C-alpha positions as CSV (number, residue, x, y, z in Angstrom):
1,M,4.9,2.0,-27.5
2,D,8.7,2.7,-27.7
3,F,10.8,2.2,-30.7
4,K,14.6,1.8,-31.0
5,I,16.2,2.9,-34.2
6,R,18.5,0.1,-35.4
7,K,19.7,1.8,-38.6
8,R,19.5,5.0,-40.3
9,L,19.1,4.6,-44.1
10,G,19.1,8.2,-45.2
11,I,17.1,11.2,-45.9
12,I,14.2,10.8,-48.5
13,T,11.9,13.2,-50.2
14,A,8.7,13.2,-52.2
15,E,7.2,16.0,-54.1
16,C,3.8,16.6,-55.4
17,V,2.2,19.4,-57.4
18,L,-1.4,19.9,-58.0
19,G,-3.4,22.4,-59.9
20,M,-6.4,24.2,-58.4
21,N,-8.9,24.5,-61.2
22,I,-10.4,27.8,-62.2
23,F,-13.5,27.3,-60.2
24,R,-11.7,26.7,-57.0
25,D,-9.5,29.8,-57.7
26,I,-12.5,32.0,-58.2
27,F,-14.3,30.6,-55.0
28,A,-11.0,31.1,-53.0
29,G,-10.7,34.6,-54.3
30,V,-14.2,35.4,-53.2
31,R,-13.5,34.0,-49.8
32,D,-10.3,36.4,-49.7
33,I,-12.7,39.3,-50.1
34,V,-15.6,38.2,-47.8
35,G,-13.6,36.1,-45.3
36,G,-14.3,32.6,-44.0
37,R,-12.8,29.2,-44.8
38,S,-12.3,27.9,-48.4
39,E,-13.3,24.3,-48.1
40,A,-12.2,23.8,-51.8
41,T,-8.7,24.8,-50.9
42,Q,-8.6,22.9,-47.8
43,K,-9.6,19.8,-49.7
44,V,-7.0,20.3,-52.3
45,L,-4.4,20.7,-49.5
46,G,-5.6,17.6,-47.9
47,D,-5.3,15.6,-51.0
48,L,-1.9,16.9,-51.7
49,R,-0.7,15.9,-48.2
50,I,-2.2,12.4,-48.5
51,T,-0.6,11.9,-52.0
52,V,2.9,13.2,-50.9
53,L,2.9,11.1,-47.8
54,N,2.0,8.0,-49.7
55,E,4.9,8.9,-52.1
56,L,7.2,9.2,-49.2
57,R,6.1,5.8,-47.9
58,K,7.1,4.3,-51.2
59,E,10.5,5.8,-51.1
60,A,10.9,4.4,-47.6
61,Y,9.7,1.0,-48.7
62,A,12.2,1.0,-51.6
63,L,14.9,1.3,-49.1
64,D,13.5,-1.6,-46.8
65,A,12.8,1.1,-44.0
66,N,10.0,0.5,-41.7
67,V,9.6,3.9,-40.4
68,V,10.2,7.5,-41.3
69,V,11.2,9.8,-38.7
70,G,11.3,13.6,-38.6
71,V,9.0,14.2,-41.3
72,D,8.7,17.7,-42.6
73,L,6.0,19.2,-44.9
74,D,6.8,22.4,-46.9
75,Y,4.0,24.0,-48.9
76,S,4.4,26.5,-51.6
77,E,2.2,28.0,-54.3
78,F,3.1,28.8,-57.9
79,S,0.8,31.3,-59.6
80,G,0.7,33.5,-62.6
81,G,-1.1,33.7,-66.0
82,G,-4.3,33.1,-64.5
83,K,-3.1,29.8,-63.0
84,S,-2.6,28.4,-59.5
85,M,-0.6,25.4,-58.6
86,L,0.1,24.0,-55.2
87,F,3.5,22.3,-54.4
88,L,4.3,20.1,-51.4
89,V,7.7,18.6,-50.5
90,A,7.9,15.9,-47.8
91,S,11.1,14.8,-46.4
92,G,12.3,12.6,-43.5
93,T,14.8,10.0,-42.5
94,A,14.2,6.5,-43.4
95,V,15.0,4.2,-40.6
96,I,14.8,0.5,-39.7
97,A,13.3,0.4,-36.1
98,E,12.0,-2.2,-33.7
99,M,9.6,-1.9,-31.0
100,Q,11.0,-2.1,-27.5
101,D,9.3,-3.7,-24.4
102,T,8.7,-0.9,-21.9
103,Q,7.8,-3.1,-18.9
């Protein structure tokens, strides 16, 4: 399936911050020491990604775009004072595109 971009509407962004509760922080710390995957942290990252992509869709919809191209996800962590927050920014270009017949 090929698409042709008819109109570029502009760059859009969405941001989301989620806190990791103390229990997840403790278990993630244990994983740092003994090794292995932290399923709790992976779940938080997955939830964060889903949330921010949904927010990006809302931004595109508000501009009447039907596609977002060139999506970039930037993760960061803020920590201190015994607290840990995960921050994610999604950005992309909102466009109006249409499907092309490839035959």
